[in-house]
MOPAC internal coordinates of N, CA, C and O (Angstrom, degrees):
PM7 1SCF
backbone

  N    0.0000 0     0.00 0     0.00 0    0    0    0
  C    1.4596 1     0.00 0     0.00 0    1    0    0
  C    1.5252 1   110.42 1     0.00 0    2    1    0
  O    1.2310 1   121.40 1   141.45 1    3    2    1
  N    1.3493 1   114.93 1   -38.55 1    3    2    1
  C    1.4591 1   119.90 1  -178.72 1    5    3    2
  C    1.5251 1   111.39 1   -53.07 1    6    5    3
  O    1.2310 1   120.29 1   136.24 1    7    6    5
  N    1.3140 1   117.05 1   -43.76 1    7    6    5
  C    1.4701 1   120.34 1  -174.77 1    9    7    6
  C    1.5218 1   111.85 1   -72.22 1   10    9    7
  O    1.2310 1   119.90 1   155.23 1   11   10    9
  N    1.2956 1   117.80 1   -24.77 1   11   10    9
  C    1.4712 1   120.40 1   173.03 1   13   11   10
  C    1.5223 1   109.23 1   -66.11 1   14   13   11
  O    1.2310 1   120.58 1   136.72 1   15   14   13
  N    1.3267 1   116.50 1   -43.28 1   15   14   13
  C    1.4681 1   120.12 1   178.44 1   17   15   14
  C    1.5206 1   111.56 1   -67.79 1   18   17   15
  O    1.2310 1   120.11 1   140.76 1   19   18   17
  N    1.3299 1   117.39 1   -39.24 1   19   18   17
  C    1.4639 1   120.63 1   176.34 1   21   19   18
  C    1.5284 1   109.33 1   -59.64 1   22   21   19
  O    1.2310 1   120.62 1   133.12 1   23   22   21
  N    1.3313 1   116.42 1   -46.88 1   23   22   21
  C    1.4744 1   120.78 1   179.50 1   25   23   22
  C    1.5250 1   110.82 1   -60.62 1   26   25   23
  O    1.2310 1   120.32 1   140.13 1   27   26   25
  N    1.3242 1   116.99 1   -39.87 1   27   26   25
  C    1.4693 1   120.70 1   179.93 1   29   27   26
  C    1.5258 1   110.43 1   -63.11 1   30   29   27
  O    1.2310 1   120.29 1   136.91 1   31   30   29
  N    1.3314 1   117.06 1   -43.09 1   31   30   29
  C    1.4672 1   120.32 1   177.79 1   33   31   30
  C    1.5262 1   110.51 1   -63.57 1   34   33   31
  O    1.2310 1   120.33 1   136.97 1   35   34   33
  N    1.3271 1   116.98 1   -43.03 1   35   34   33
  C    1.4628 1   119.87 1  -179.94 1   37   35   34
  C    1.5296 1   111.73 1   -65.86 1   38   37   35
  O    1.2310 1   120.44 1   139.62 1   39   38   37
  N    1.3202 1   116.77 1   -40.38 1   39   38   37
  C    1.4724 1   119.85 1   176.62 1   41   39   38
  C    1.5212 1   111.62 1   -64.24 1   42   41   39
  O    1.2310 1   120.96 1   142.69 1   43   42   41
  N    1.3125 1   115.78 1   -37.31 1   43   42   41
  C    1.4660 1   119.95 1   176.11 1   45   43   42
  C    1.5235 1   110.45 1   -64.15 1   46   45   43
  O    1.2310 1   120.72 1   139.25 1   47   46   45
  N    1.3133 1   116.22 1   -40.75 1   47   46   45
  C    1.4603 1   120.58 1   176.21 1   49   47   46
  C    1.5069 1   111.65 1   -61.75 1   50   49   47
  O    1.2310 1   120.74 1   137.60 1   51   50   49
  N    1.3360 1   116.19 1   -42.40 1   51   50   49
  C    1.4728 1   120.31 1   177.20 1   53   51   50
  C    1.5220 1   110.00 1   -62.10 1   54   53   51
  O    1.2310 1   120.38 1   137.35 1   55   54   53
  N    1.3248 1   116.88 1   -42.65 1   55   54   53
  C    1.4724 1   121.15 1   177.80 1   57   55   54
  C    1.5224 1   110.63 1   -55.08 1   58   57   55
  O    1.2310 1   120.37 1   133.17 1   59   58   57
  N    1.3317 1   116.90 1   -46.83 1   59   58   57
  C    1.4623 1   119.97 1  -179.27 1   61   59   58
  C    1.5207 1   111.56 1   -70.33 1   62   61   59
  O    1.2310 1   120.10 1   148.55 1   63   62   61
  N    1.3185 1   117.42 1   -31.45 1   63   62   61
  C    1.4617 1   120.79 1   173.86 1   65   63   62
  C    1.5196 1   111.12 1   -64.03 1   66   65   63
  O    1.2310 1   120.83 1   137.22 1   67   66   65
  N    1.3262 1   116.02 1   -42.78 1   67   66   65
  C    1.4652 1   121.00 1   176.02 1   69   67   66
  C    1.5230 1   109.85 1   -61.58 1   70   69   67
  O    1.2310 1   120.17 1   139.96 1   71   70   69
  N    1.3264 1   117.28 1   -40.04 1   71   70   69
  C    1.4632 1   121.40 1   178.27 1   73   71   70
  C    1.5149 1   112.59 1   -60.28 1   74   73   71
  O    1.2310 1   120.56 1   149.07 1   75   74   73
  N    1.3155 1   116.54 1   -30.93 1   75   74   73
  C    1.4683 1   120.05 1   176.60 1   77   75   74
  C    1.5220 1   111.66 1   -71.80 1   78   77   75
  O    1.2310 1   120.79 1   138.60 1   79   78   77
  N    1.3260 1   116.10 1   -41.40 1   79   78   77
  C    1.4625 1   121.84 1  -176.25 1   81   79   78
  C    1.5226 1   111.48 1   -78.56 1   82   81   79
  O    1.2310 1   120.32 1   137.10 1   83   82   81
  N    1.3340 1   116.99 1   -42.90 1   83   82   81
  C    1.4599 1   121.56 1  -176.80 1   85   83   82
  C    1.5390 1   109.07 1  -142.18 1   86   85   83
  O    1.2310 1   120.38 1   -94.66 1   87   86   85
  N    1.3312 1   116.88 1    85.34 1   87   86   85
  C    1.4712 1   120.94 1  -175.80 1   89   87   86
  C    1.5249 1   114.51 1   -57.90 1   90   89   87
  O    1.2310 1   119.81 1   156.63 1   91   90   89
  N    1.3155 1   117.97 1   -23.37 1   91   90   89
  C    1.4607 1   120.54 1  -179.33 1   93   91   90
  C    1.5296 1   112.39 1   -65.65 1   94   93   91
  O    1.2310 1   120.32 1   161.41 1   95   94   93
  N    1.3263 1   116.99 1   -18.59 1   95   94   93
  C    1.4634 1   120.88 1  -178.12 1   97   95   94
  C    1.5222 1   113.83 1   -88.25 1   98   97   95
  O    1.2310 1   120.37 1   176.12 1   99   98   97
  N    1.3414 1   116.90 1    -3.88 1   99   98   97
  C    1.4633 1   120.55 1  -177.65 1  101   99   98
  C    1.5226 1   110.26 1  -128.05 1  102  101   99
  O    1.2310 1   121.60 1    -7.21 1  103  102  101
  N    1.3145 1   114.55 1   172.79 1  103  102  101
  C    1.4695 1   119.50 1   174.10 1  105  103  102
  C    1.5309 1   108.19 1   -64.81 1  106  105  103
  O    1.2310 1   120.11 1   -28.36 1  107  106  105
  N    1.3134 1   117.40 1   151.64 1  107  106  105
  C    1.4716 1   119.78 1  -178.57 1  109  107  106
  C    1.5282 1   112.50 1   -59.37 1  110  109  107
  O    1.2310 1   121.12 1   -50.24 1  111  110  109
  N    1.3300 1   115.47 1   129.76 1  111  110  109
  C    1.4662 1   122.71 1   176.45 1  113  111  110
  C    1.5148 1   107.80 1  -162.64 1  114  113  111
  O    1.2310 1   120.95 1   -26.43 1  115  114  113
  N    1.3164 1   115.80 1   153.57 1  115  114  113
  C    1.4553 1   119.53 1   177.49 1  117  115  114
  C    1.5255 1   109.61 1   -72.49 1  118  117  115
  O    1.2310 1   120.15 1   -24.08 1  119  118  117
  N    1.3167 1   117.32 1   155.92 1  119  118  117
  C    1.4752 1   119.36 1   175.65 1  121  119  118
  C    1.5299 1   112.01 1   -55.80 1  122  121  119
  O    1.2310 1   120.32 1   140.83 1  123  122  121
  N    1.3150 1   116.99 1   -39.17 1  123  122  121
  C    1.4683 1   120.02 1  -179.48 1  125  123  122
  C    1.5277 1   110.91 1   -62.86 1  126  125  123
  O    1.2310 1   120.20 1   140.63 1  127  126  125
  N    1.3251 1   117.21 1   -39.37 1  127  126  125
  C    1.4731 1   120.33 1   178.16 1  129  127  126
  C    1.5356 1   109.98 1   -63.19 1  130  129  127
  O    1.2310 1   120.72 1   138.81 1  131  130  129
  N    1.3345 1   116.24 1   -41.19 1  131  130  129
  C    1.4660 1   118.96 1   176.95 1  133  131  130
  C    1.5301 1   110.87 1   -62.37 1  134  133  131
  O    1.2310 1   120.25 1   137.89 1  135  134  133
  N    1.3245 1   117.13 1   -42.11 1  135  134  133
  C    1.4706 1   120.46 1   179.17 1  137  135  134
  C    1.5215 1   110.18 1   -62.77 1  138  137  135
  O    1.2310 1   120.52 1   132.52 1  139  138  137
  N    1.3216 1   116.60 1   -47.48 1  139  138  137
  C    1.4714 1   121.07 1  -178.52 1  141  139  138
  C    1.5293 1   110.21 1   -58.23 1  142  141  139
  O    1.2310 1   120.09 1   132.76 1  143  142  141
  N    1.3328 1   117.43 1   -47.24 1  143  142  141
  C    1.4593 1   118.68 1  -176.50 1  145  143  142
  C    1.5243 1   112.55 1   -78.47 1  146  145  143
  O    1.2310 1   119.62 1   156.88 1  147  146  145
  N    1.3105 1   118.32 1   -23.12 1  147  146  145
  C    1.4612 1   120.47 1   170.74 1  149  147  146
  C    1.5273 1   108.78 1   -62.34 1  150  149  147
  O    1.2310 1   120.61 1   131.31 1  151  150  149
  N    1.3186 1   116.43 1   -48.69 1  151  150  149
  C    1.4716 1   121.04 1   179.02 1  153  151  150
  C    1.5303 1   111.03 1   -64.31 1  154  153  151
  O    1.2310 1   120.37 1   134.11 1  155  154  153
  N    1.3270 1   116.90 1   -45.89 1  155  154  153
  C    1.4703 1   120.81 1  -179.54 1  157  155  154
  C    1.5288 1   110.66 1   -59.63 1  158  157  155
  O    1.2310 1   120.46 1   138.32 1  159  158  157
  N    1.3242 1   116.72 1   -41.68 1  159  158  157
  C    1.4672 1   119.50 1  -179.79 1  161  159  158
  C    1.5226 1   111.78 1   -66.73 1  162  161  159
  O    1.2310 1   119.93 1   142.21 1  163  162  161
  N    1.3187 1   117.75 1   -37.79 1  163  162  161
  C    1.4685 1   119.97 1   176.93 1  165  163  162
  C    1.5286 1   110.54 1   -66.72 1  166  165  163
  O    1.2310 1   120.40 1   138.95 1  167  166  165
  N    1.3356 1   116.83 1   -41.05 1  167  166  165
  C    1.4666 1   120.42 1   176.79 1  169  167  166
  C    1.5342 1   110.15 1   -64.14 1  170  169  167
  O    1.2310 1   120.41 1   137.46 1  171  170  169
  N    1.3290 1   116.82 1   -42.54 1  171  170  169
  C    1.4694 1   120.60 1   178.32 1  173  171  170
  C    1.5143 1   111.95 1   -59.69 1  174  173  171
  O    1.2310 1   120.42 1   136.13 1  175  174  173
  N    1.3384 1   116.79 1   -43.87 1  175  174  173
  C    1.4660 1   120.13 1   177.34 1  177  175  174
  C    1.5268 1   110.16 1   -62.51 1  178  177  175
  O    1.2310 1   120.66 1   139.13 1  179  178  177
  N    1.3374 1   116.34 1   -40.87 1  179  178  177
  C    1.4597 1   120.30 1   178.57 1  181  179  178
  C    1.5176 1   112.41 1   -63.80 1  182  181  179
  O    1.2310 1   120.32 1   139.18 1  183  182  181
  N    1.3219 1   117.00 1   -40.82 1  183  182  181
  C    1.4713 1   120.50 1   177.21 1  185  183  182
  C    1.5234 1   110.04 1   -61.31 1  186  185  183
  O    1.2310 1   120.54 1   136.09 1  187  186  185
  N    1.3101 1   116.57 1   -43.91 1  187  186  185
  C    1.4684 1   119.72 1   179.82 1  189  187  186
  C    1.5310 1   111.55 1   -62.95 1  190  189  187
  O    1.2310 1   120.32 1   143.09 1  191  190  189
  N    1.3252 1   117.00 1   -36.91 1  191  190  189
  C    1.4572 1   120.10 1  -178.77 1  193  191  190
  C    1.5316 1   111.31 1   -75.03 1  194  193  191
  O    1.2310 1   120.29 1   137.18 1  195  194  193
  N    1.3283 1   117.06 1   -42.82 1  195  194  193
  C    1.4688 1   120.81 1  -170.73 1  197  195  194
  C    1.5354 1   115.21 1   -95.17 1  198  197  195
  O    1.2310 1   120.20 1   144.82 1  199  198  197
  N    1.3259 1   117.22 1   -35.18 1  199  198  197
  C    1.4617 1   119.95 1  -172.52 1  201  199  198
  C    1.5234 1   111.23 1   -73.12 1  202  201  199
  O    1.2310 1   122.14 1   -33.51 1  203  202  201
  N    1.2831 1   113.50 1   146.49 1  203  202  201
  C    1.4656 1   120.98 1   176.05 1  205  203  202
  C    1.5256 1   107.90 1  -122.41 1  206  205  203
  O    1.2310 1   120.50 1   -37.67 1  207  206  205
  N    1.3059 1   116.64 1   142.33 1  207  206  205
  C    1.4505 1   120.64 1   172.63 1  209  207  206
  C    1.5126 1   114.65 1    56.52 1  210  209  207
  O    1.2310 1   121.43 1    58.68 1  211  210  209
  N    1.3228 1   114.88 1  -121.32 1  211  210  209
  C    1.4707 1   120.46 1  -174.49 1  213  211  210
  C    1.5194 1   113.18 1   -59.83 1  214  213  211
  O    1.2310 1   119.79 1   151.99 1  215  214  213
  N    1.3045 1   118.01 1   -28.01 1  215  214  213
  C    1.4563 1   121.10 1  -179.99 1  217  215  214
  C    1.5164 1   113.67 1   -58.18 1  218  217  215
  O    1.2310 1   121.07 1   153.15 1  219  218  217
  N    1.3174 1   115.55 1   -26.85 1  219  218  217
  C    1.4692 1   119.49 1   178.26 1  221  219  218
  C    1.5248 1   112.17 1   -65.42 1  222  221  219
  O    1.2310 1   120.73 1   156.58 1  223  222  221
  N    1.3293 1   116.20 1   -23.42 1  223  222  221
  C    1.4658 1   119.72 1   178.57 1  225  223  222
  C    1.5322 1   112.00 1   -64.87 1  226  225  223
  O    1.2310 1   120.03 1   165.51 1  227  226  225
  N    1.3300 1   117.54 1   -14.49 1  227  226  225
  C    1.4678 1   120.59 1   174.44 1  229  227  226
  C    1.5262 1   111.60 1   -57.69 1  230  229  227
  O    1.2310 1   120.34 1   157.14 1  231  230  229
  N    1.3142 1   116.95 1   -22.86 1  231  230  229
  C    1.4618 1   121.29 1  -178.75 1  233  231  230
  C    1.5346 1   112.90 1   -81.82 1  234  233  231
  O    1.2310 1   119.39 1   167.42 1  235  234  233
  N    1.3282 1   118.78 1   -12.58 1  235  234  233
  C    1.4615 1   119.73 1  -175.37 1  237  235  234
  C    1.5307 1   114.72 1   -61.47 1  238  237  235
  O    1.2310 1   118.68 1   138.59 1  239  238  237
  N    1.3370 1   120.13 1   -41.41 1  239  238  237
  C    1.4769 1   117.41 1   175.80 1  241  239  238
  C    1.5186 1   112.32 1   -59.98 1  242  241  239
  O    1.2310 1   120.39 1   140.84 1  243  242  241
  N    1.3257 1   116.86 1   -39.16 1  243  242  241
  C    1.4669 1   119.74 1   177.68 1  245  243  242
  C    1.5236 1   110.90 1   -65.77 1  246  245  243
  O    1.2310 1   120.32 1   137.55 1  247  246  245
  N    1.3141 1   116.98 1   -42.45 1  247  246  245
  C    1.4658 1   120.68 1   178.90 1  249  247  246
  C    1.5329 1   109.84 1   -56.94 1  250  249  247
  O    1.2310 1   120.34 1   131.34 1  251  250  249
  N    1.3208 1   116.96 1   -48.66 1  251  250  249
  C    1.4721 1   120.73 1  -179.40 1  253  251  250
  C    1.5254 1   111.60 1   -63.81 1  254  253  251
  O    1.2310 1   120.43 1   135.96 1  255  254  253
  N    1.3310 1   116.79 1   -44.04 1  255  254  253
  C    1.4687 1   120.59 1  -179.91 1  257  255  254
  C    1.5300 1   110.63 1   -61.95 1  258  257  255
  O    1.2310 1   120.54 1   136.94 1  259  258  257
  N    1.3137 1   116.58 1   -43.06 1  259  258  257
  C    1.4634 1   120.26 1  -177.90 1  261  259  258
  C    1.5235 1   112.07 1   -67.87 1  262  261  259
  O    1.2310 1   120.13 1   140.42 1  263  262  261
  N    1.3207 1   117.35 1   -39.58 1  263  262  261
  C    1.4644 1   119.47 1   177.69 1  265  263  262
  C    1.5310 1   109.25 1   -62.44 1  266  265  263
  O    1.2310 1   120.58 1   132.13 1  267  266  265
  N    1.3108 1   116.49 1   -47.87 1  267  266  265
  C    1.4721 1   120.97 1  -179.81 1  269  267  266
  C    1.5210 1   110.83 1   -60.59 1  270  269  267
  O    1.2310 1   120.44 1   128.53 1  271  270  269
  N    1.3174 1   116.76 1   -51.47 1  271  270  269
  C    1.4659 1   122.45 1  -175.13 1  273  271  270
  C    1.5276 1   111.80 1   -63.80 1  274  273  271
  O    1.2310 1   120.65 1   132.16 1  275  274  273
  N    1.3294 1   116.36 1   -47.84 1  275  274  273
  C    1.4606 1   119.13 1  -176.68 1  277  275  274
  C    1.5253 1   112.58 1   -74.74 1  278  277  275
  O    1.2310 1   119.78 1   150.06 1  279  278  277
  N    1.3087 1   118.03 1   -29.94 1  279  278  277
  C    1.4692 1   119.69 1   175.14 1  281  279  278
  C    1.5283 1   109.32 1   -63.99 1  282  281  279
  O    1.2310 1   120.53 1   134.88 1  283  282  281
  N    1.3146 1   116.59 1   -45.12 1  283  282  281
  C    1.4655 1   120.48 1   179.84 1  285  283  282
  C    1.5204 1   111.47 1   -67.80 1  286  285  283
  O    1.2310 1   119.87 1   135.69 1  287  286  285
  N    1.3262 1   117.85 1   -44.31 1  287  286  285
  C    1.4586 1   120.21 1   179.91 1  289  287  286
  C    1.5361 1   110.50 1   -65.73 1  290  289  287
  O    1.2310 1   120.45 1   137.31 1  291  290  289
  N    1.3186 1   116.74 1   -42.69 1  291  290  289
  C    1.4598 1   120.08 1   178.43 1  293  291  290
  C    1.5205 1   111.94 1   -60.85 1  294  293  291
  O    1.2310 1   120.70 1   139.92 1  295  294  293
  N    1.3484 1   116.27 1   -40.08 1  295  294  293
  C    1.4634 1   120.55 1   176.40 1  297  295  294
  C    1.5245 1   110.71 1   -63.50 1  298  297  295
  O    1.2310 1   120.91 1   135.61 1  299  298  297
  N    1.3142 1   115.86 1   -44.39 1  299  298  297
  C    1.4711 1   121.12 1  -179.37 1  301  299  298
  C    1.5304 1   110.95 1   -61.67 1  302  301  299
  O    1.2310 1   119.97 1   135.40 1  303  302  301
  N    1.3085 1   117.66 1   -44.60 1  303  302  301
  C    1.4697 1   121.17 1   179.01 1  305  303  302
  C    1.5182 1   109.83 1   -63.21 1  306  305  303
  O    1.2310 1   120.44 1   138.05 1  307  306  305
  N    1.3193 1   116.76 1   -41.95 1  307  306  305
  C    1.4575 1   121.04 1  -179.86 1  309  307  306
  C    1.5284 1   111.07 1   -61.65 1  310  309  307
  O    1.2310 1   120.33 1   133.96 1  311  310  309
  N    1.3266 1   116.97 1   -46.04 1  311  310  309
  C    1.4637 1   121.66 1  -177.06 1  313  311  310
  C    1.5277 1   111.33 1   -71.42 1  314  313  311
  O    1.2310 1   120.42 1   134.05 1  315  314  313
  N    1.3167 1   116.80 1   -45.95 1  315  314  313
  C    1.4593 1   120.38 1  -172.82 1  317  315  314
  C    1.5225 1   114.13 1   -85.00 1  318  317  315
  O    1.2310 1   120.33 1   148.60 1  319  318  317
  N    1.3304 1   116.98 1   -31.40 1  319  318  317
  C    1.4702 1   119.77 1  -175.54 1  321  319  318
  C    1.5277 1   113.80 1  -117.17 1  322  321  319
  O    1.2310 1   120.57 1   179.37 1  323  322  321
  N    1.3187 1   116.52 1    -0.63 1  323  322  321
  C    1.4620 1   123.12 1  -178.98 1  325  323  322
  C    1.5300 1   111.97 1    48.53 1  326  325  323
  O    1.2310 1   121.23 1  -133.45 1  327  326  325
  N    1.3219 1   115.24 1    46.55 1  327  326  325
  C    1.4683 1   120.12 1   175.37 1  329  327  326
  C    1.5156 1   109.16 1  -142.38 1  330  329  327
  O    1.2310 1   121.55 1   -19.45 1  331  330  329
  N    1.3079 1   114.63 1   160.55 1  331  330  329
  C    1.4611 1   121.51 1   178.43 1  333  331  330
  C    1.5241 1   109.11 1   -91.64 1  334  333  331
  O    1.2310 1   120.20 1   -52.17 1  335  334  333
  N    1.3213 1   117.22 1   127.83 1  335  334  333
  C    1.4540 1   121.33 1   173.37 1  337  335  334
  C    1.5266 1   106.98 1   -88.97 1  338  337  335
  O    1.2310 1   121.29 1   -77.74 1  339  338  337
  N    1.3242 1   115.13 1   102.26 1  339  338  337
  C    1.4606 1   120.92 1  -173.81 1  341  339  338
  C    1.5205 1   113.16 1   -61.60 1  342  341  339
  O    1.2310 1   120.47 1   141.76 1  343  342  341
  N    1.3373 1   116.70 1   -38.24 1  343  342  341
  C    1.4625 1   119.46 1   179.16 1  345  343  342
  C    1.5263 1   110.36 1   -60.99 1  346  345  343
  O    1.2310 1   120.47 1   136.94 1  347  346  345
  N    1.3297 1   116.70 1   -43.06 1  347  346  345
  C    1.4633 1   119.91 1   179.20 1  349  347  346
  C    1.5256 1   111.16 1   -64.79 1  350  349  347
  O    1.2310 1   120.26 1   139.38 1  351  350  349
  N    1.3092 1   117.10 1   -40.62 1  351  350  349
  C    1.4652 1   119.95 1   178.29 1  353  351  350
  C    1.5297 1   110.77 1   -61.85 1  354  353  351
  O    1.2310 1   120.56 1   135.43 1  355  354  353
  N    1.3146 1   116.53 1   -44.57 1  355  354  353
  C    1.4683 1   120.51 1   179.68 1  357  355  354
  C    1.5223 1   110.58 1   -62.28 1  358  357  355
  O    1.2310 1   120.31 1   137.45 1  359  358  357
  N    1.3249 1   117.02 1   -42.55 1  359  358  357
  C    1.4674 1   121.08 1  -179.55 1  361  359  358
  C    1.5343 1   110.54 1   -66.28 1  362  361  359
  O    1.2310 1   120.09 1   134.53 1  363  362  361
  N    1.3310 1   117.42 1   -45.47 1  363  362  361
  C    1.4637 1   121.26 1  -177.03 1  365  363  362
  C    1.5320 1   110.80 1   -65.51 1  366  365  363
  O    1.2310 1   119.96 1   150.37 1  367  366  365
  N    1.3072 1   117.69 1   -29.63 1  367  366  365
  C    1.4715 1   120.70 1   176.58 1  369  367  366
  C    1.5290 1   110.63 1   -86.39 1  370  369  367
  O    1.2310 1   120.45 1   137.61 1  371  370  369
  N    1.3289 1   116.75 1   -42.39 1  371  370  369
  C    1.4584 1   120.98 1  -173.25 1  373  371  370
  C    1.5059 1   115.93 1   -73.96 1  374  373  371
  O    1.2310 1   119.96 1   142.64 1  375  374  373
  N    1.3215 1   117.69 1   -37.36 1  375  374  373
  C    1.4622 1   119.47 1  -176.97 1  377  375  374
  C    1.5345 1   113.08 1   -64.53 1  378  377  375
  O    1.2310 1   119.00 1   138.83 1  379  378  377
  N    1.3277 1   119.51 1   -41.17 1  379  378  377
  C    1.4767 1   117.46 1   174.60 1  381  379  378
  C    1.5270 1   112.59 1   -62.76 1  382  381  379
  O    1.2310 1   120.43 1   145.67 1  383  382  381
  N    1.3452 1   116.78 1   -34.33 1  383  382  381
  C    1.4681 1   119.78 1   176.98 1  385  383  382
  C    1.5237 1   109.48 1   -63.60 1  386  385  383
  O    1.2310 1   120.22 1   138.08 1  387  386  385
  N    1.3329 1   117.18 1   -41.92 1  387  386  385
  C    1.4620 1   120.77 1   175.77 1  389  387  386
  C    1.5277 1   110.69 1   -59.85 1  390  389  387
  O    1.2310 1   120.50 1   135.18 1  391  390  389
  N    1.3191 1   116.64 1   -44.82 1  391  390  389
  C    1.4669 1   120.39 1   179.39 1  393  391  390
  C    1.5198 1   112.00 1   -60.07 1  394  393  391
  O    1.2310 1   120.22 1   135.77 1  395  394  393
  N    1.3091 1   117.18 1   -44.23 1  395  394  393
  C    1.4806 1   121.17 1   179.20 1  397  395  394
  C    1.5254 1   109.23 1   -64.07 1  398  397  395
  O    1.2310 1   120.20 1   137.88 1  399  398  397
  N    1.3370 1   117.23 1   -42.12 1  399  398  397
  C    1.4552 1   121.08 1   179.07 1  401  399  398
  C    1.5330 1   110.91 1   -59.88 1  402  401  399
  O    1.2310 1   120.21 1   136.75 1  403  402  401
  N    1.3372 1   117.21 1   -43.25 1  403  402  401
  C    1.4609 1   121.28 1   179.15 1  405  403  402
  C    1.5298 1   110.50 1   -61.30 1  406  405  403
  O    1.2310 1   120.42 1   136.03 1  407  406  405
  N    1.3216 1   116.80 1   -43.97 1  407  406  405
  C    1.4718 1   120.42 1   179.09 1  409  407  406
  C    1.5323 1   109.31 1   -62.31 1  410  409  407
  O    1.2310 1   119.75 1   135.84 1  411  410  409
  N    1.3241 1   118.08 1   -44.16 1  411  410  409
  C    1.4669 1   120.89 1  -178.90 1  413  411  410
  C    1.5285 1   111.73 1   -65.09 1  414  413  411
  O    1.2310 1   120.44 1   140.47 1  415  414  413
  N    1.3334 1   116.77 1   -39.53 1  415  414  413
  C    1.4695 1   119.91 1   176.80 1  417  415  414
  C    1.5191 1   109.58 1   -59.02 1  418  417  415
  O    1.2310 1   120.50 1   137.19 1  419  418  417
  N    1.3264 1   116.65 1   -42.81 1  419  418  417
  C    1.4537 1   120.04 1  -179.18 1  421  419  418
  C    1.5232 1   112.73 1   -71.97 1  422  421  419
  O    1.2310 1   120.15 1   145.07 1  423  422  421
  N    1.3360 1   117.31 1   -34.93 1  423  422  421
  C    1.4629 1   119.68 1   175.77 1  425  423  422
  C    1.5224 1   110.14 1   -63.67 1  426  425  423
  O    1.2310 1   120.59 1   138.75 1  427  426  425
  N    1.3336 1   116.49 1   -41.25 1  427  426  425
  C    1.4629 1   121.05 1   178.93 1  429  427  426
  C    1.5370 1   109.99 1   -64.58 1  430  429  427
  O    1.2310 1   120.58 1   138.15 1  431  430  429
  N    1.3292 1   116.50 1   -41.85 1  431  430  429
  C    1.4686 1   121.28 1   178.08 1  433  431  430
  C    1.5278 1   110.58 1   -60.63 1  434  433  431
  O    1.2310 1   120.53 1   132.89 1  435  434  433
  N    1.3320 1   116.59 1   -47.11 1  435  434  433
  C    1.4651 1   121.31 1  -179.44 1  437  435  434
  C    1.5321 1   111.27 1   -64.09 1  438  437  435
  O    1.2310 1   120.32 1   140.07 1  439  438  437
  N    1.3144 1   116.99 1   -39.93 1  439  438  437
  C    1.4699 1   120.05 1   178.28 1  441  439  438
  C    1.5284 1   109.89 1   -63.04 1  442  441  439
  O    1.2310 1   120.11 1   140.04 1  443  442  441
  N    1.3154 1   117.40 1   -39.96 1  443  442  441
  C    1.4641 1   121.18 1   177.41 1  445  443  442
  C    1.5251 1   111.72 1   -64.60 1  446  445  443
  O    1.2310 1   120.53 1   139.32 1  447  446  445
  N    1.3187 1   116.58 1   -40.68 1  447  446  445
  C    1.4702 1   120.80 1   177.24 1  449  447  446
  C    1.5253 1   111.31 1   -63.91 1  450  449  447
  O    1.2310 1   120.57 1   138.61 1  451  450  449
  N    1.3101 1   116.51 1   -41.39 1  451  450  449
  C    1.4724 1   121.24 1   179.22 1  453  451  450
  C    1.5388 1   110.09 1   -64.53 1  454  453  451
  O    1.2310 1   121.19 1   139.05 1  455  454  453
  N    1.3230 1   115.34 1   -40.95 1  455  454  453
  C    1.4690 1   120.30 1  -179.01 1  457  455  454
  C    1.5261 1   110.01 1   -64.13 1  458  457  455
  O    1.2310 1   120.42 1   140.05 1  459  458  457
  N    1.3405 1   116.81 1   -39.95 1  459  458  457
  C    1.4650 1   120.59 1   178.43 1  461  459  458
  C    1.5193 1   111.58 1   -66.50 1  462  461  459
  O    1.2310 1   120.58 1   148.06 1  463  462  461
  N    1.3261 1   116.50 1   -31.94 1  463  462  461
  C    1.4675 1   120.99 1  -178.10 1  465  463  462
  C    1.5235 1   112.22 1   -71.77 1  466  465  463
  O    1.2310 1   120.46 1   160.47 1  467  466  465
  N    1.3236 1   116.73 1   -19.53 1  467  466  465
  C    1.4741 1   119.89 1  -177.96 1  469  467  466
  C    1.4645 1   112.12 1   -78.24 1  470  469  467
  O    1.2310 1   120.10 1   180.00 1  471  470  469

């Protein structure tokens, strides 16, 4: 599961890189926003690859921000343009799954630590 999330972060980074090179291929955003989220996505992928246990919780602020931001943007696109923003839908569904996965990884880690302590 971890590598699916890593791939998602990397693909998101590529999306924002494309937005820098050819903004017409992405949803409207400033170049600075693309740069910021390109960097954030690379850091997120790195956290998923390197962090163990509690370190994965570093992603929770991003998870919450992305759910909030994409839910609002997806709603706005739906109301104003009568279309579905697929990226927002994927983020609003995928980020909670990532959050649950992080909690389960940590529960498994804690259970292993408890078992060793016995």
